[in-house]
Structure formats: C-alpha cells, structure tokens
GUGU-178757 format. One record per residue: x, y negated, z negated of N, C-alpha, C in turn. Coordinates in steps of 0.05 Angstrom, whole numbers, padded with zeros to 5 digits, always signed. Example, Ala and Ser with C-alpha at 12.3 -4.5 7.8 and 13.67 -1.06 7.14 Angstrom:
+00264+00114-00156+00246+00090-00156+00264+00066-00156;+00257+00045-00142+00273+00021-00143+00258-00001-00157;
***
This chain:
-00081-00521+00425-00063-00495+00423-00068-00478+00394;-00068-00454+00397-00072-00440+00369-00048-00436+00357;-00050-00438+00330-00025-00432+00311-00022-00402+00312;+00005-00395+00311+00013-00365+00307+00000-00353+00284;-00015-00329+00282-00033-00321+00266-00023-00294+00255;-00022-00290+00226-00015-00263+00218-00041-00254+00203;-00048-00226+00210-00072-00214+00198-00064-00199+00176;-00078-00201+00150-00070-00184+00129-00094-00168+00122;-00085-00141+00117-00107-00122+00112-00107-00108+00087;-00129-00111+00072-00126-00105+00040-00127-00074+00040;-00119-00067+00012-00115-00035+00010-00132-00029-00015;-00134-00005-00022-00154+00008-00041-00152-00008-00070;-00174-00012-00080-00179-00028-00103-00194-00056-00095;-00196-00062-00072-00208-00085-00061-00237-00077-00061;-00247-00051-00054-00272-00046-00052-00291-00055-00073;-00319-00065-00063-00339-00072-00085-00364-00064-00067;-00385-00057-00085-00411-00051-00071-00423-00077-00059;-00431-00073-00037-00444-00098-00019-00425-00109-00001;-00400-00095+00000-00380-00107+00018-00389-00098+00050;-00387-00118+00066-00393-00114+00097-00420-00116+00104;-00439-00117+00079-00468-00115+00085-00480-00143+00103;-00469-00167+00094-00475-00194+00106-00464-00193+00137;-00442-00178+00139-00428-00176+00165-00446-00160+00183;-00457-00137+00173-00472-00118+00189-00499-00132+00197;-00508-00148+00181-00537-00158+00184-00533-00188+00205;-00506-00196+00205-00508-00222+00223-00487-00220+00247;-00473-00193+00249-00457-00192+00271-00461-00166+00284;-00466-00166+00314-00470-00140+00330-00448-00125+00330;-00421-00143+00330-00396-00128+00330-00392-00112+00306;-00393-00124+00284-00391-00111+00258-00409-00090+00257;-00433-00090+00262-00453-00067+00260-00444-00047+00276;-00436-00049+00302-00428-00025+00317-00408-00009+00304;-00386-00024+00291-00361-00012+00276-00373+00004+00256;-00391-00005+00238-00403+00013+00217-00420+00035+00229;-00434+00031+00251-00452+00052+00260-00434+00073+00273;-00413+00069+00288-00394+00085+00297-00384+00100+00274;-00371+00089+00252-00363+00101+00232-00379+00122+00220;-00405+00117+00213-00425+00136+00203-00426+00165+00224;-00424+00155+00248-00431+00175+00268-00405+00198+00271;-00381+00182+00268-00355+00197+00268-00356+00214+00241;-00361+00204+00217-00360+00218+00195-00379+00238+00185;-00402+00234+00200-00426+00249+00198-00443+00247+00170;-00439+00223+00158-00451+00214+00135-00456+00181+00134;-00473+00174+00119-00477+00145+00114-00456+00127+00100;-00430+00126+00107-00408+00109+00097-00419+00082+00090;-00433+00071+00113-00443+00044+00107-00462+00037+00087;-00478+00058+00081-00499+00053+00060-00485+00058+00033;-00463+00069+00028-00448+00068+00003-00436+00043+00004;-00422+00034+00026-00409+00004+00023-00429-00017+00012;-00456-00013+00026-00474-00035+00019-00488-00036-00006;-00494-00007-00014-00514-00004-00037-00503+00014-00062;-00477+00024-00056-00467+00040-00075-00478+00069-00074;-00476+00084-00099-00467+00077-00125-00439+00064-00126;-00431+00051-00145-00404+00042-00151-00387+00064-00156;-00396+00083-00172-00376+00105-00178-00368+00120-00155;-00386+00124-00132-00381+00138-00108-00363+00124-00093;-00371+00095-00089-00350+00081-00074-00321+00080-00083;-00317+00083-00111-00292+00081-00119-00276+00106-00118;-00286+00127-00111-00277+00156-00109-00258+00150-00081;-00234+00160-00081-00214+00156-00062-00224+00162-00036;-00236+00187-00032-00242+00198-00009-00266+00180+00006;-00273+00163-00011-00298+00145+00002-00284+00117+00007;-00271+00106-00014-00261+00077-00012-00241+00073+00007;-00228+00092+00014-00207+00093+00033-00218+00086+00062;-00236+00104+00073-00246+00098+00096-00267+00069+00094;-00279+00068+00074-00299+00045+00072-00280+00019+00074;-00255+00018+00067-00243-00007+00065-00230-00011+00092;-00221+00012+00106-00211+00013+00136-00237+00005+00154;-00260+00013+00148-00279+00007+00167-00291-00025+00163;-00291-00033+00138-00302-00059+00134-00279-00080+00141;-00255-00074+00141-00235-00090+00153-00235-00090+00181;-00240-00069+00196-00243-00073+00226-00265-00086+00233;-00291-00082+00219-00313-00096+00224-00308-00125+00221;-00299-00136+00201-00292-00165+00198-00270-00174+00220;-00253-00162+00229-00234-00170+00249-00251-00174+00273;-00268-00159+00283-00284-00158+00307-00303-00179+00303;-00317-00182+00283-00335-00202+00278-00322-00233+00280;-00297-00232+00272-00283-00258+00273-00270-00266+00300;-00266-00246+00316-00260-00253+00340-00285-00263+00356;-00308-00253+00352-00336-00259+00365-00342-00290+00358;-00340-00296+00331-00344-00324+00325-00322-00345+00330;-00298-00336+00340-00276-00349+00345-00257-00359+00322;-00263-00344+00301-00249-00352+00273-00218-00337+00277;-00215-00317+00293-00192-00306+00298-00189-00307+00332;-00167-00319+00342-00161-00319+00371-00142-00297+00374;-00148-00275+00385-00128-00252+00389-00103-00258+00402;-00105-00279+00420-00081-00285+00436-00056-00298+00415;-00067-00307+00391-00048-00320+00374-00037-00304+00354;-00049-00282+00356-00039-00258+00334-00009-00252+00336;+00007-00258+00316+00033-00250+00319+00043-00228+00305;+00027-00217+00286+00036-00193+00271+00014-00187+00252;+00015-00162+00238-00004-00154+00219+00015-00139+00200;+00001-00141+00176+00010-00129+00150-00014-00117+00132;-00009-00096+00127-00030-00084+00108-00021-00071+00084;-00037-00075+00061-00024-00066+00033-00029-00035+00029;-00011-00017+00030-00017+00011+00026-00039+00023+00048;-00061+00031+00041-00083+00035+00062-00088+00020+00083;-00082-00007+00079-00085-00029+00095-00066-00028+00117;-00045-00013+00116-00024-00012+00138-00039+00008+00161;-00059+00025+00152-00073+00038+00178-00091+00019+00193;-00104+00001+00176-00118-00020+00188-00104-00035+00207;-00082-00042+00196-00060-00060+00214-00052-00047+00238;-00044-00022+00236-00032-00008+00262-00057-00005+00280;-00082+00005+00270-00103+00007+00292-00107-00020+00308;-00107-00042+00292-00116-00065+00306-00089-00076+00323;-00071-00064+00318-00045-00070+00335-00041-00052+00359;-00060-00033+00358-00062-00013+00384-00043+00007+00379;-00035+00019+00353-00022+00044+00349-00038+00066+00352;-00063+00063+00346-00081+00086+00353-00113+00077+00353;-00130+00090+00366-00157+00084+00363-00173+00079+00342;-00194+00065+00343-00212+00068+00319-00220+00095+00304;-00232+00111+00319-00239+00137+00313-00212+00152+00299;-00192+00154+00314-00169+00164+00308-00161+00156+00278;-00158+00131+00278-00151+00116+00251-00169+00125+00231;-00193+00127+00235-00213+00134+00215-00211+00162+00204;-00206+00179+00223-00201+00208+00215-00178+00208+00198;-00156+00196+00204-00132+00197+00186-00138+00187+00158;-00151+00162+00158-00155+00151+00134-00173+00168+00113;-00190+00182+00128-00211+00198+00115-00197+00219+00102;-00178+00236+00121-00162+00255+00110-00145+00246+00087;-00131+00217+00089-00115+00216+00070-00125+00208+00043;-00153+00202+00043-00169+00195+00022-00176+00223+00008;-00180+00240+00025-00190+00270+00012-00165+00281-00001;-00144+00282+00012-00118+00288+00000-00112+00278-00027;-00116+00247-00029-00110+00236-00050-00131+00242-00075;-00152+00244-00067-00178+00248-00087-00173+00279-00096;-00165+00298-00079-00162+00324-00089-00138+00325-00109;-00117+00310-00101-00091+00311-00121-00103+00297-00145;-00116+00277-00145-00123+00264-00170-00140+00283-00191;-00159+00290-00173-00176+00316-00194-00156+00337-00205;-00141+00347-00188-00120+00368-00200-00104+00357-00221;-00092+00331-00224-00077+00323-00242-00085+00295-00251;-00099+00288-00273-00110+00262-00277-00084+00246-00280;-00090+00224-00265-00068+00200-00266-00081+00175-00257;-00065+00156-00252-00076+00130-00245-00057+00108-00244;-00066+00084-00240-00044+00062-00237-00054+00038-00252;-00033+00020-00261-00035-00004-00278-00022-00027-00269;-00037-00047-00266-00027-00075-00256-00016-00089-00280;+00010-00095-00278+00020-00110-00300+00029-00138-00292;+00021-00156-00304+00023-00189-00298+00040-00198-00318;+00057-00214-00307+00078-00233-00321+00102-00217-00327;+00106-00190-00320+00135-00180-00320+00149-00181-00297;+00172-00179-00299+00193-00179-00275+00200-00148-00273;+00216-00145-00247+00222-00117-00244+00237-00103-00267;+00252-00115-00280+00272-00102-00304+00256-00096-00328;+00234-00117-00330+00219-00111-00354+00199-00089-00348;+00191-00087-00324+00172-00064-00314+00188-00037-00318;+00212-00036-00308+00226-00012-00310+00230-00003-00340;+00233-00024-00358+00240-00016-00386+00213-00006-00397;+00188-00017-00389+00161-00007-00401+00158+00017-00390;+00166+00026-00366+00160+00051-00356+00174+00075-00372;+00203+00063-00373+00220+00086-00389+00207+00087-00420;+00198+00070-00431+00191+00070-00463+00162+00085-00461;+00146+00083-00438+00119+00094-00441+00114+00119-00427;+00134+00129-00412+00131+00154-00397+00126+00178-00413;+00140+00176-00435+00137+00201-00453+00141+00231-00439;+00161+00232-00420+00167+00253-00410+00151+00260-00384;+00131+00242-00378+00111+00247-00356+00120+00222-00335;+00107+00225-00312+00114+00207-00289+00102+00180-00300;+00120+00160-00293+00112+00132-00295+00129+00115-00282;+00125+00103-00259+00141+00087-00245+00129+00062-00227;+00145+00042-00221+00135+00021-00208+00127+00027-00179;+00099+00021-00170+00089+00033-00142+00082+00014-00125;+00074-00011-00136+00070-00034-00115+00086-00060-00125;+00106-00066-00111+00116-00092-00117+00106-00115-00106;+00085-00124-00115+00065-00141-00099+00073-00170-00099;+00081-00184-00118+00091-00209-00122+00103-00213-00147;+00115-00239-00152+00130-00242-00179+00110-00242-00202;+00119-00227-00217+00099-00227-00241+00072-00206-00235;+00074-00192-00213+00053-00176-00208+00063-00149-00197;+00066-00130-00215+00078-00103-00205+00055-00084-00217;+00052-00063-00199+00036-00039-00205+00052-00018-00209;+00047-00002-00232+00058+00030-00241+00040+00047-00235;+00051+00067-00232+00038+00092-00224+00046+00117-00239;+00024+00134-00252+00036+00154-00267+00014+00172-00278;+00016+00189-00295-00004+00206-00307-00019+00191-00322;-00045+00202-00333-00065+00187-00348-00052+00180-00372;-00042+00199-00387-00027+00192-00411-00008+00170-00413;+00009+00171-00389+00030+00149-00387+00017+00122-00386;-00003+00121-00368-00018+00098-00361-00030+00084-00383;-00039+00102-00404-00050+00092-00426-00033+00082-00442;-00011+00090-00445+00010+00086-00462+00023+00055-00453;+00026+00054-00426+00040+00030-00416+00018+00007-00419;-00008+00014-00417-00028-00009-00423-00023-00024-00452;-00019-00003-00473-00016-00014-00497+00013-00028-00500;+00031-00016-00487+00060-00026-00493+00056-00053-00480;+00043-00058-00459+00050-00081-00442+00036-00103-00456;+00015-00102-00467+00000-00119-00482+00012-00127-00507;+00028-00109-00518+00040-00112-00543+00066-00131-00539;+00079-00126-00515+00100-00145-00507+00089-00168-00494;+00064-00175-00496+00056-00203-00486+00049-00200-00459;+00048-00181-00442+00036-00181-00414+00009-00176-00411;+00000-00183-00390-00030-00172-00385-00026-00147-00367;-00045-00126-00375-00042-00102-00362-00074-00091-00356;-00079-00087-00334-00104-00078-00321-00103-00050-00308;-00120-00032-00317-00123-00005-00301-00139-00009-00276;-00127+00002-00255-00140-00006-00229-00159+00018-00223;-00177+00009-00204-00200+00025-00197-00189+00048-00179;-00172+00061-00183-00162+00085-00164-00160+00108-00180;-00160+00130-00163-00162+00154-00179-00136+00169-00183;-00113+00159-00174-00088+00175-00178-00067+00161-00176;-00044+00175-00180-00016+00160-00186-00005+00156-00159;-00016+00138-00141-00007+00135-00112+00023+00124-00113;+00037+00132-00091+00063+00118-00088+00081+00125-00114;+00081+00150-00118+00098+00160-00137+00101+00194-00130;+00120+00204-00146+00127+00230-00140+00104+00248-00146;+00083+00238-00160+00063+00256-00167+00044+00263-00145;+00050+00247-00123+00036+00252-00097+00057+00270-00079;+00074+00283-00087+00099+00301-00077+00080+00320-00057;+00062+00334-00063+00049+00354-00043+00035+00339-00023;+00028+00317-00024+00008+00299-00005+00023+00296+00022;+00045+00291+00021+00055+00289+00048+00058+00307+00067;+00056+00334+00057+00056+00357+00075+00032+00357+00093;+00008+00354+00078-00018+00354+00094-00021+00330+00108;-00011+00304+00101-00017+00282+00118+00005+00284+00140;+00027+00293+00139+00046+00296+00162+00035+00313+00181;+00018+00336+00175+00004+00353+00195-00020+00338+00208;-00033+00317+00194-00052+00302+00207-00040+00281+00227;-00018+00270+00222-00002+00252+00236+00005+00260+00264;+00022+00291+00260+00031+00303+00283+00010+00307+00302;-00016+00307+00295-00035+00313+00315-00052+00288+00327;-00043+00267+00317-00054+00242+00327-00040+00231+00350;-00049+00214+00364-00038+00202+00388-00030+00175+00378;-00006+00173+00372+00005+00144+00364+00024+00136+00385;+00017+00108+00385+00036+00089+00404+00049+00067+00392;+00069+00059+00403+00088+00034+00389+00066+00012+00392;+00063-00003+00371+00042-00025+00369+00049-00044+00390;+00031-00058+00398+00034-00079+00419+00043-00108+00405;+00036-00110+00378+00047-00131+00363+00059-00123+00337;+00076-00134+00324+00092-00124+00302+00070-00120+00279;+00078-00096+00269+00066-00086+00243+00084-00077+00221;+00081-00092+00198+00102-00085+00183+00096-00062+00160;+00116-00045+00160+00117-00023+00143+00115-00028+00117;+00101-00016+00096+00104-00019+00071+00130-00010+00054;+00141+00014+00072+00167+00026+00060+00192+00006+00062;+00194-00006+00088+00216-00020+00097+00213-00050+00095;+00190-00064+00095+00181-00088+00094+00192-00104+00123;+00193-00081+00141+00203-00089+00169+00181-00077+00192;+00182-00088+00213+00164-00083+00235+00167-00049+00244;+00147-00038+00248+00148-00011+00260+00164-00016+00284;+00174+00009+00290+00185+00009+00317+00173+00032+00337;+00189+00049+00345+00177+00070+00365+00155+00088+00351;+00137+00095+00369+00114+00115+00353+00128+00138+00342;+00149+00149+00348+00159+00171+00332+00166+00166+00302;+00172+00141+00298+00182+00133+00269+00156+00130+00252;+00132+00121+00268+00109+00112+00249+00098+00135+00234;+00100+00158+00240+00090+00182+00225+00108+00184+00201;+00133+00182+00206+00154+00185+00184+00148+00168+00159;+00144+00142+00171+00141+00118+00150+00116+00123+00136;+00096+00132+00151+00067+00130+00132+00069+00155+00116;+00087+00182+00121+00089+00199+00106+00103+00189+00082;+00124+00175+00085+00143+00165+00064+00128+00144+00047;+00110+00129+00058+00093+00109+00041+00075+00122+00021;+00069+00147+00022+00050+00160+00003+00065+00164-00026;+00091+00165-00024+00109+00172-00047+00129+00148-00052;+00130+00126-00036+00151+00105-00041+00136+00080-00052;+00150+00062-00067+00135+00037-00073+00133+00017-00048;+00108+00005-00053+00096-00012-00031+00112-00043-00037;+00130-00047-00013+00144-00075-00012+00128-00094-00006;+00105-00103-00017+00091-00122-00009+00103-00152-00012;+00115-00157-00035+00130-00182-00036+00153-00188-00015;+00167-00169-00010+00186-00171+00011+00173-00174+00039;+00150-00162+00042+00136-00163+00069+00124-00191+00074;+00111-00201+00052+00104-00228+00056+00124-00251+00058;+00148-00245+00044+00166-00265+00044+00176-00264+00075;+00178-00242+00087+00186-00239+00113+00169-00256+00136;+00142-00255+00131+00123-00270+00142+00126-00296+00140;+00129-00305+00116+00129-00331+00109+00154-00349+00121;+00171-00334+00134+00198-00348+00146+00186-00361+00170;+00161-00355+00185+00150-00367+00204+00136-00394+00198;+00150-00412+00197+00138-00438+00187+00114-00444+00203;+00094-00455+00191+00071-00464+00210+00052-00441+00220;+00056-00420+00207+00039-00391+00216+00011-00394+00200;-00007-00384+00210-00035-00381+00197-00037-00353+00186;-00049-00350+00162-00050-00324+00151-00081-00319+00148;-00092-00297+00154-00122-00289+00154-00124-00263+00143;-00141-00264+00121-00140-00239+00106-00169-00227+00112;-00170-00200+00120-00197-00187+00130-00216-00178+00106;-00234-00169+00107-00254-00156+00086-00240-00130+00075;-00244-00125+00058-00262-00135+00035-00245-00154+00014;-00255-00173+00001-00244-00185-00022-00224-00207-00014;-00209-00218-00035-00189-00236-00029-00165-00230-00048;-00159-00206-00050-00133-00199-00066-00109-00207-00054;-00107-00206-00026-00080-00213-00018-00075-00244-00012;-00099-00258-00017-00093-00291-00017-00078-00294-00044;-00094-00279-00063-00082-00284-00094-00055-00279-00094;-00044-00255-00081-00014-00249-00081+00002-00266-00066;-00009-00281-00045+00007-00299-00034+00008-00324-00049;-00007-00330-00063-00003-00358-00079+00020-00348-00101;+00019-00326-00112+00039-00317-00129+00069-00319-00117;+00072-00314-00086+00097-00311-00075+00104-00338-00065;+00087-00356-00057+00091-00383-00048+00067-00396-00054;+00063-00416-00073+00043-00433-00082+00030-00453-00058;+00044-00456-00039+00033-00473-00018+00021-00455+00004;+00020-00428+00003+00011-00412+00021-00017-00412+00022;-00032-00417+00047-00057-00416+00049-00066-00390+00066;-00083-00375+00051-00093-00350+00066-00124-00354+00069;-00132-00355+00096-00161-00356+00100-00176-00325+00102;-00204-00331+00093-00216-00305+00092-00236-00306+00113;-00242-00279+00126-00263-00274+00144-00277-00251+00133;-00280-00248+00107-00285-00225+00094-00319-00226+00091;-00332-00253+00094-00364-00248+00094-00374-00264+00113;-00398-00262+00119-00410-00282+00141-00409-00309+00135;-00412-00319+00107-00407-00348+00103-00379-00355+00105;-00358-00337+00100-00328-00349+00107-00327-00347+00142;-00342-00330+00151-00336-00330+00181-00350-00356+00190;-00370-00365+00184-00383-00388+00191-00371-00417+00185;-00353-00413+00168-00334-00437+00156-00307-00436+00174;-00301-00415+00180-00275-00410+00194-00275-00417+00223;-00252-00427+00234-00253-00428+00262-00222-00430+00270;-00214-00414+00290-00184-00414+00298-00178-00440+00308;-00157-00453+00294-00147-00480+00303-00134-00476+00334;
***
C-alpha cells in the first residue's frame, strides 16, 4: 500500500543553469514536456535551462516558465519510474510561482494553459522590476516581530515589507532597491544573516500593485476548473475551492505575503504522509526541516534522485 503523498513545487529563486538537463536526456516523458514548452513559447526555453546564460535564466520572464516546465517534467518522469504513485497523491502545495505548477498537476488547467499564464506573469513582473528597481532579501534567524522592526527601521519612506513567511527564522522581505540594501546592512548589524535573492522585483508587496490588473485579465481568459486533489493557496494556507475563487486568490497572491510556514504546518498534521519535492533544487526540503526537524522531503529533481527514489 502506498503512503499518502504531498507534492511540493518550488518557486522563483530555485533556478540554476543545468536544471532539467539530465531529466531531458534520461526520460522521454521529461523530454516531451520541454519540447512542448519550446513549441508553445516559440523559443528555446530548454536551452536556457540547460546551458544558460545565468543572467538570462535569472530574469523573471524566463525563470518563471523555466521553473514551471522543469517541475512538470520531473513530475512526469517520477511517475514513469514509479517514484511517485499518482493514486497516492493527497495534495499539492507550491511556493509562490510553484502554486501554478501545483494547480496544473491537480487538474485546474492544462499544461499549455499554465505555461501561458506563468509566462505572462513573468513578463508582467519583469516589466515592473525594470520600471522600478526593487528586490527581495532573505533574513535568517529573526522572528516575525524582529523582521517587522527591521523593515520599519530600514524602509526610509520606501516600500519594505515581509513577503514570504517561509519557516521559523526564515522570512523574506520585499521592497525598493535602496530599502533592500539598507535592510541587508541592518540585519547583519543586528546579528542576523541576510541574503539578497536572485529575483528582479519586490514581489508579494504593494510595489506590485499594478500587476494584478494584467494578471486578472489573463486568468479571466483561462479555462479554470476546481482541482481534483487539494491545492493549498499561498494567501490562505488552505485548499483552493471552486474555480471561481482560484483566479481571485492568484491575483491576491501577487501583492500578499506567502504563507508557506502555515501551509506546511497544515500538511504536517497528516501523520505518516510522504513529501516529495519536484525540480529544481532542494529549497523546500530545507524549509521543511526548519518547520519540523523530523520531516523528510524526498527529491525527484534529478535523474540520480529518480533512480534512488521509489514510491513505498
């Protein structure tokens, strides 16, 4: 009997040159996903994933569809090898952009529909970042009240707010370029570790205020369905409901903090469940350990990981 399984889908920042290349070379199912993506987008997204350049991969309009496609490819490769038993999947959760991957895999929209949505989301966010230089900074070791205080002290009249509540002692703030530089120094002076993320803008903050209009129009044209398996919303940390509410929550997600710690705590109430992280990277496994040290998150993000993994 298979254990109930939850699929975790990474978000922007997990990208790295070479991601998905070994899956493409070893799995017909993964290769088909990458090839279809190149055809839909009209350019070689797969080549950028596999060979870079890094600067291009890190641009939001590329990294978002790249992470979506790589995650979907790893899921289908894992099913083929038996590392994931689709019948045992009890739910999906994705960090920020990863919520789109999760919704697609749960049946809320097709692969091509999802690819067009994340490509549009990436373009809108890239344009906003170019128009107003901004970024995100991960703060390690600080709790929510300490992060709030650091934001107040470093904002300097500009936007700087908590954006990703990822795990105890791991919170990401989002704001203008100047405010991000100030909080990097302030956090280190206060004894916390601070790292600027590989993202182009102040996502999940009011700096993205104009983005919901464009994304709302994209979602209104999409054929959305209620997921066949629960998918947890970043905004509410609860499963999505009817299709009509999915669009609203995905629009809200752009300007709202990501409630990842609350989401994982909800999933961890299912004792004995198995957790599997899709490609690329192992970011979500690290966050899970911060939330509960006993949590094991398996990876199916590389050909080597797939060869070692087998659904129980």
